[in-house]
N, C-alpha and C positions, 0 to 999 in steps of 0.2 A: 578356766584355771582351776587347778584341783589342788587342796591343801593352802597352806599358808604361803604368802608371797615371799620371794627373796628378800633379804635385808637390803635397803637402800639408804641413801643419804637422807631423803625425805622419810618421815615416819608415816605419811598417808600415803595409801595406794588406792587405786580406783580399778573397777572392772565394770565394762558396760557390754560385753558380748553376752547379753542376757539382761535382767534387771540391773539398774543402776545401784551400785553399792561401793562403799569405801572401807578401808582397812585402817583402824587406828592404832595397830599394834597389838590388839588383844583380840578383835574379833571383827567379822564382816558386818557393817550396819547400812541402812538405807535412810534417805532423807524423807521425812514423813510429809512434809507439805508439797504439794504438787508444783506450786510456782517455784520454789525454791529448787526442787528436783530437776525442773525445766531449766532453770538458770544455770545450776551446775552442769548439766548435759550440754549446754550450748557454749560455756567456758571450757569444759573438757575437749569438744570437738575442735575448739580454736585454742587449744593450750600453747602457752608461749607466744600468743599474739594477742596484740590489744583488741578488744571488742568494745566498739563504741556504745555508749548509753543509749543512742537513738537506735541501734541495732538490737540491743538487748530488749527495749520496749517494744519494738516491732515484733520481735519473736514471741514475747510473753503475752501481748495484748493485741496483736494483730496492727492493721493499717490505722486504727482509730483508739489509741491509748487513752485513758482517762486523763484528766487534768492533773491528777495526783501521782501519775506514773513514775516520774522522777523520783518523788519521796518513797513510794512503795518500792522501787527498785533498790535504793539505797537501805532501807530496812531489810530487803531480802538478803543482800549482801552481808550486811551486819550479823544476821541470824545465821547465814550460812557459814561464815567464819566461825562463829561460835560452835556450831556442829561439827566443824573440821579440827576444832581445837588451835584455830588460826587467829585469835583475837587481835595480833599486833599487824595483821595483813601482810605477812611477808609471802605467804603462798598465793593468797588471793588479794592481789595488790590493786591499788587504784592507780591508773596511767591514764593520762588525758589521751583521748576524749571518753575512756570509759574505764574498763577493768580488765585485768591479765591475770590468768591462772598460770604460775609459774611452777613447772614440774621439771624433775631431771629425767634423763633417758630412761625408760623401763617403767615409769611409774604407772603405767595401766596395763590392763591385761591385752589391749590392742598391741602395744608395743611389744609385748612378748610373743603374741601370736603371729605378728609381721615378722619378727625376727626369725621364728621358727619356718615360716612360709619361705623366706629368702635363703635359709640353709637348705631346705628341701629343694628349693628351684635349682640351687647351685650343685647339690649332689646329683640331681636329675641331669644337668648339663653335663656333668663330669662322669656320668655313666655309672655311678654309685646308686644303683636302684634300691637295695635294701635300706640304705642310709635316707634316701629321698622319701620312700615310702612311709618310714618310720617318723621322720620329722614332720611331714605333711599330716598324718594321722594324729600325731600328738598336738599340732596345731589345731585341728578340727575338733579334737577332744575338748578344747577349752571353751567351746560354744555352750551357753547354758539355757539358749532359747533365742528369741527375736532380740537383735541388739537394742538396748534401751527400751526393753518391752514395758516397762512400768512409767515411761515418761510421756507426756503429752505430745503428739506430733506437730511440734512447732516447725517451721521450716528447715532449720539446721538439722535437727534430729530426723526429719523425714529423708532429708538429703543423705546425711550421713548412713542411716540404716539402710537405704537402698544401695549405697556404695559398698558397704561392708557385705550385704547378702549376695550382691553380684561378685565380689571379689571371692566370697566363700565358694560359689559354685565353681569359679575358675580353679580354685585350690582342690575341690572334690575332683575335677576332671584330671588334674595333673597327678594326684594320687593314684587314681584309677590308671591312668597311663603307666606310671611306675610299676604298678602291681601286675598289669597285664604284661609288662616287660618281664616280670619275674615268673611268668607262667601260671599266674592264680586266677586262670579265665573261669572256670566253673564257680569258684568261690564268690565271683563278682558278680555273676549273672542275676541273683536276686536284686542286689542293689541296683545294677544298672536298669533292670526293667522298671524298679519303682521310680528311679530318677527320669527316666524316659518319659513315664507316665504323667510326673509333675511338671517336666519341662520339655514338651512334645517338640517344639521348634529348634532345640538345641542340637546343632548338627554334630558337634564332637561327641556329645554323648551317644548319639545313634552310631557314628562310627566306632566307638568302644563297643557298644553292645553288638554290632555286627562282627567285628573281630573276635570277640569273646564267644559268641555262638558258633562262628565257623571253627575255631580252635578246639571247641567242645563237640566237635563232630556234628554240629547242626547246620549244615551248609543251607538246607532249604528255609530253616528259621531265620538264618542271617539275611537271606534275600527277601524273606517276607517283611523283616524289620524296614528293609530299603523301601519296599513297595508301600508299606504303611505310611512311612514319612512322605514319600513323593506324592501320595494321594492327599495328604493333609496340605502340604505345601500348594499343590496345584489347585485344590478346593478352596483353601482359605485366603491364599496370597496370590494365586495365579503365576507362580514361579516354579522352576525345576530345581531339585537338589543342586548344590554346588558341584562345580567340577571335580574337586577332590573326591566328594562322596560318589560321584558317579563312576570315578576311576576305581574306587574301592570296591564297588559292585562288580565291575568288570573283572578285577583281580580274583574275587571270589568265585565268579562263574568260570573262570579259566583255571581254578585251582592253583593259584600262584604260590609256588613253594616258599617264597619269601614270607608269605603270611603264616607259616607254620609256627607253632609255639616254640619258643626257645628251649634248647635241651638243659635240664637242671645241671647245676654244677655244684661241685662239693666245697668251693671256697665261698667266702662271705661276700665276695664282690660279684656283681652281676657280669655276664658276658659283655665286652665293651661295646658301646653303640656310638653312633654319631653325636658329635656336640650339638646342642640345640641353643644356639645364641640368642639372647633376648635383650637387645640393645637400644631399644626405642627410649627416646627421651621422655620424661614424664609427661603425662598428658595434661592439657591446661584445665584448671579447675572448673572453668565455665565456658562453653564453646557458644558462640553467639553469632548470627547473621549469615550463616553460610550453609543452611539446612539443604538448600537445593543442590549445592556443589558437592556437600558430604553425601547425599544420597546417589548421586551420579557416581562417584568414586566407589564407594562401598557396593552398589549394584554391579558395577563394571567388574570389580575384582572378584566378588564372590560368584560371579556368573561365569567364570573361567577365562576372562580376558587377562592377558599377561602384562600389559603396560597401560599407564596413564601418566600424562605429563601436565602439571600445574604451572602455569607462567602468568606473568602480568606485571603491574606496578610495584616499584620499589615501596616496601612497607605495607604491601597489601595483604599479609597474612598467609603467604603460600606455605611456608614451613609449618605453621601452627595447623592448617587445614590438612596437609599430609600426615603429620604425627597423628592428629586426632582421628583421622580416618584409618591409619594403620592400626591403632588401639582397638578401633571398632571390630575390624575384621581379622584381628589377630587369631581367634579360635579357628579361623579356616586354614591356618598356616602353622600347624602344631610342630613342625620341624625348625622352627625359628623365624624371629622378626629381626632385621638388621637395619641399623641407621648408620649412613656415612655421610658427613659433610665434605664436599669437595673443594669449591672455590677455583680460582683461575689458576693456581699453581700446581694442582693435582695432575700428574701424568698418569695415563691409562694403566700402565703395568703396576704403578704404586697403589692405585686403587684396587686393581684386582688383588694384589698382595695382601693389602688391608682386610679384604673381603674374605680371602681365603684363611687367613688367620683367624677371623672370627668364626669360620666354620670348622675350625679345629685342624687345619692343614698345617704341618710343621713348615718353618720358613726355609728349611734346608731342601724341602721338597719342590721348591717353586722354581719353574724353569726359568732361565735368564732372559728369554725372549718373549715378547708381548703374545705372539700367537700360541706359544706353548703354555703361557700362563692361563690364557683364555680357555684353551681346551681343558686344562686342568681343572678350572672352575666348572665348565659344563659338566665335566665328569663327576665333580662332587656334588652338584645340585641334581643330578639324575636320581628318579625316584624319590626326590624329596619335595616337600612343601614349605618353601621358605618365603617369605615377603621382604623385599629389599627396598628402602626408602634411601635414595640418593639426592641429598639435599644441595641446593646452590650449584646446580649444573651449568657450567658456562658454555660449553660447546658439545655438539652431539658426538665429536671425535673421542671425548672423553670417556664416554658411556657405551658406545655402540658394541663393544665386544663384552659388556657386563650384562646385556639384557639376556635374561635367562631363556633357554629353549627348552628346559623342562617343562611338560604341561601343568605341573602342580605348583609352579612358582610364578610370582608376580612381582612387578617394580613399580614404585611410585617415584616420579622424577619432579623436582622443582627447579626453577631458574627463571630469570628475567625474560629469556627468549624462548619462543616456541621450539621444542626439538624436533628435528627432522629425523630422529631415529625412532619416532613414534609415528603411526599412521595418523591422519587426521581426526578419525573418530576418537582417538584417545587424548585429544588435546583439550584442556580446559582453561581458560582465562578468567582470572580474578582481578577485581578493581576495587572500587569504593564501596563501603557498606552503606546500605540505606539508612535514613535518619532513625528510624526505629532501633535498628541494631547498634548504631553508634551511640546513641542514648542509653541503651541498655548496658553497653560495654562500660562507659563512664560510671553509670549507676553502679556497676558490680564492683568496680575498683575504689571509686570513691565514696560510696555509701548513698543509699536510696533517699535518705533525708536531705542531704545537701542538694542533690540533683533535683529532687522534686519541688524544693522550695523555690527555684528559678530555672524553670524549664526553658525559658527564652535565653538565658545566658548559657545554659548547656547546648542549645542548638547553635548558638555562636561559637561556642568552643568547639564543637564537632566540625563546624564549617571552616574554622581556622586550622583544623587538623585535616582538612580535605576528606573527612570520613575515613581515613585510612587507619588500619587496626594498629600499626606500629605507633603512629602519632598519638593516637586516642589512649592506647595503653599507657604511654609515657606521661602524658597529660593527667590521666586520671590517677596514676600511681603518685605524682607529685602533689596532686590535692590531698590523696590520701595520708601522705606523710605531713601535710601541713593543715591541720584541722581548723587552723586559725583563718585561713583563707577562704573567702566565698568563691563560688563558681565565676560570678560576674567579675570578681577582681582578677582572678586568673586569666579569664578571657580577654580583659582589657590589656593586660602584660602581652598576651599573645598577638593582639591587634597592632602591636607596635612592630612593624616590619623589621626594625633594627634588632629586636630582642627575640624574635620568635623562634628561630633555629637555634640559639643558644638555650633557650628555655625548654625546648624538647630534647632533653639528654636526662637519662637517669638509669643508673645501675648497670652502666656499660652498653644501654641502648642508646642509640642516637640517630635521629632523623638525618642529620648532616652526613654521618658516616655511612649510613645506608645509600645516600645519594651519590656520595664520593664512590662507593662501589660499583654504582651504575656506570659513572663516568669512565671507570678503568676499563669498561667493556668496549669503549669507543675506540675508533682508530687513533693511533698515537703517531702516524707516520707524518713528518713535517711537510711532505708534499701534498697531503690531503687533509688540511685543517677544517674543512667545511663543516663536519659534524659538531666539533665543539663551537664554532663560530655560529652555528645554527642554535645551539643551546643557549649562547649568550644573547642571541637576538630574541629568543622566546622570554628571557628575563627583560629585556627592553621593552618588548611588546606589552608585558603583563596583562595578557588577555587570557580568559579561561579557555576560550576556543579560537583556533587559529588555522586558517586554509593554507594550503601549500602555496597558492598564489600570493598571499600576504607575506608568508615566510620567505618566498623568493625575493619579493620586492625589498624586505628588509635586508637580505643578504646581497642585494644587487646582482642576482644570478638567473638564469633562466629556470623555469619550474621543473624542466626535466633534470636539473642537477639539485635543486632543493628537495624534491621528494625522495631520493635515496637517503639525504640526511635526515629527513623526518623519520623515515622508516628505521634507520639505525637507532635514533632515540626511542622509538617503540621497543626494539629489541633490547635496549638497556634499561627497560622498566622506567622510563623517565617521563614519557607522553602516553597516551592512550588514544588509540585511532577510533574515531566516531563513524567514518565512513572512508571511502577511497582518498578524498583530498580534503578531509578535516579531522583536526586532532584536539583532544582535550589536554590541557597543560594544568597540573596541580599548581596551586598557589605556592605550595613549599618549594616545588621545582623552580618555580619563577624567581622566589627569593634567593634561592642557592644560586642559580645561574647568574642573576644580577650582581651578586656580591663576589663571585669568584671568576666570573668569565667575561667581564665588560669593564672597559675603561670608560673615562668621562667622555673622550672624543668619540668612541664608538657608540656610546648611548646617544650623543647628539646627532651623529650622521644617520644612524638606524631610524631614529624618531622622524627625522626629515624625510627619509626615504619612505616609511611606511605611510606618513600623512600625504605625500606628494601622490603615492599609488592610490589611495583612497579618494583623493580629490579628482584624479583622473577617472577613476571608475564611477563615481557619482555624476561627473559630467557626462560620461558615456551613457549612463542610464537615462539622464534627462533628456538627451538627444534622441533616444530611442523611444521615450515614453509614449509618444503619440501613435507610433507604429506598433507597438507590442506593449500595452499596459500590464497585462498578465504577467509577462517576464520581468518586468520591472518591480511589481509587487513581491514576487517570489525572491527575487534577489534581495530586496530591502528586507524582507522577513528573516532571511538567513543572516544579514550583516547588521541588523538593527543595533544588538547590544555593542558589537565593535565600533559602529559608527557613533553611538552615543558616548562612548568612553573616549575614544580618540578627539572627538569634538570638544568635548570638556576639558581634555588636556591641552588642547591647541588653540586657545582663543585668538592668537595673532595671525591665524592662516585663514585661508579661504574655506577650510573644511566645514566649520560650524555654518556658514552661510549657505553652502551648497547642500548640507543635509537638511537644513530648514527649507530650502526650495524644494528638495525631492519630497519631503514630508507633506509639504502644502500641495504639491501637485498631486500627489496619490490621494490625499482628502479631496480635492476636486473631482478626480476620477469617481470617486466613490459616490459623491454626491450627484454626478451626472448620470451614473449607471445604476441608481437604485430603482427598482420597479415601483410604479405609482399604485397600481392595484392589486397588490399582494402577490405579484407574480413570482416566478423562481428567483431564488437568491442567486446574485452574481458574485464572482470572486471578490469584487471590491466592497461588497457589503458586510465582509469579515475582517475588514481592517481593523476594527477595534479588538476583536479576538485575537488578532496577531501582535498587538502592542504597539500599532503605529500611532494611536492617540497619545500614547505614554511618552513620545518624544516631544519635548518642548521646543517652542521656537527658538532656534539658535541663529543668531546673526545680529 
């Protein structure tokens, strides 16, 4: 920021695109004490949000603050208020469980910088290249050095500084793009060569350098810049340049006339160019637990593949993964990044029309028929590099005509069902998060201090949320809003089956609504109620893992009819396949199904059927045990958990006694077949490893 700031309702302004300073109406000043300066920096980064005292102490003193940290923090706040002329605490206010820096819009140089950047990007999208170049250059001129250069690198400062530096690089690239569009190629060459040397793996900068060299009559040097990058990528990372960059090299080799510099105009507005849409939703502040999946998507898209489809469980974080991946690869698609949410009601021609509108095609130009609209879309995307994210795809027929044929474009699909519009190599299924990632997500939203105080309760909470990102985020957000609750208290509330789904609702996010959306994908025909009946039976069984045979028994149907119903539940994102004949059923799905798709009579009938099925199955194993002990052990190993749960629930049936008989028989087999002299271990010697000894005598 140059000169004095604009007048605001607040007399104090701040700037941190360089050393941290504040303006008190007369001059720019700095905070002398390092700890107070770091405190102000953390509060500025989190302006208008409450920052807990625990987080502030962790920022200032690390993981082991001194016993006097709370008192010291209060003293720093008091002195900081004095420095800012805020003795009454109206700007730096106390808000449980910590403090909040209340600022009006535009109170920091970052606010002004980001406003200029937004204006520049808008002008760039509207083909007003002179205005775009001027706004972006003015924004970059506000930088006075490294962000928060004089502040100790506490975690928040380190993160914010890295974010701003990365964003600045993208703004530089956008400004250079505007100036190249204005024909200022030769003037840009020194800056481009310096930037490429500083950021040798940034492909967008290399592309700008290649174009500027080519337009300056240096075709050989442009091709040499490509060779230098390729050598670096192959030697350092073992990968080739991205497909768009390889295509640019080919166009330079062919002397593509479309690469020629634009002819100068006498008007203030540049020659009209294609609209560059940038409609991706904001990226998540912290992306956790999907590093392998993220690497798979980004590698595939930057490697020249055109499509990938993310599918899986309801609430599994498919949209978050797709949007985060799209932000990561946005630099490889400089002609635009588009996001569209579809849903069941979106007709293909309507989706094509929405996409063409974002690409700058007037509605009056849209053909009335789907085939003509799809042809216009293919024409519009030709010779462009656009990334399209199609969220909540219900069926392949919705999007088959939307998949780009242009070599520089790519699409990410998300949906409950694996799309047949994408080849099998482009499919990615997501499910539950691992425990470490689930805990980290709760810690991110609810605060590290509360989580680390009771890790056992946090693990219970994650389990009650089925380790699914949607449920975890809702639970952690509710905890963050109720600092008076402990993690253990909230986990106890979720442990109540009658309250769990009601508790997992916050700010328009709802686990129950997500599951209902999955049910809407199931067949609604009265002649075929099998799938919704199957969902209800899974609620009655209330087992984490269910076999097709058990589901068939609960439905009183042959296995050949139960299996398609189970597969439709997979396609709706309600259950997860473990192998061909076994499925994992999340606890939240079981609660939802039991509450909405089961009557009392159906519950009694289905329970009777499944207990009867397993009584017969155990009798069958007992009758075969003498002839094939290994098969009996293998069957017991798979069904052990189910048998224990059902036997405990059905004390008045034959099942507990039968399970106890099978358990005892397998133990006797283990004793009889154990080698005496240290011989080779037999299958029955591994019974304890398989959980057999954990089955109590039931009968």
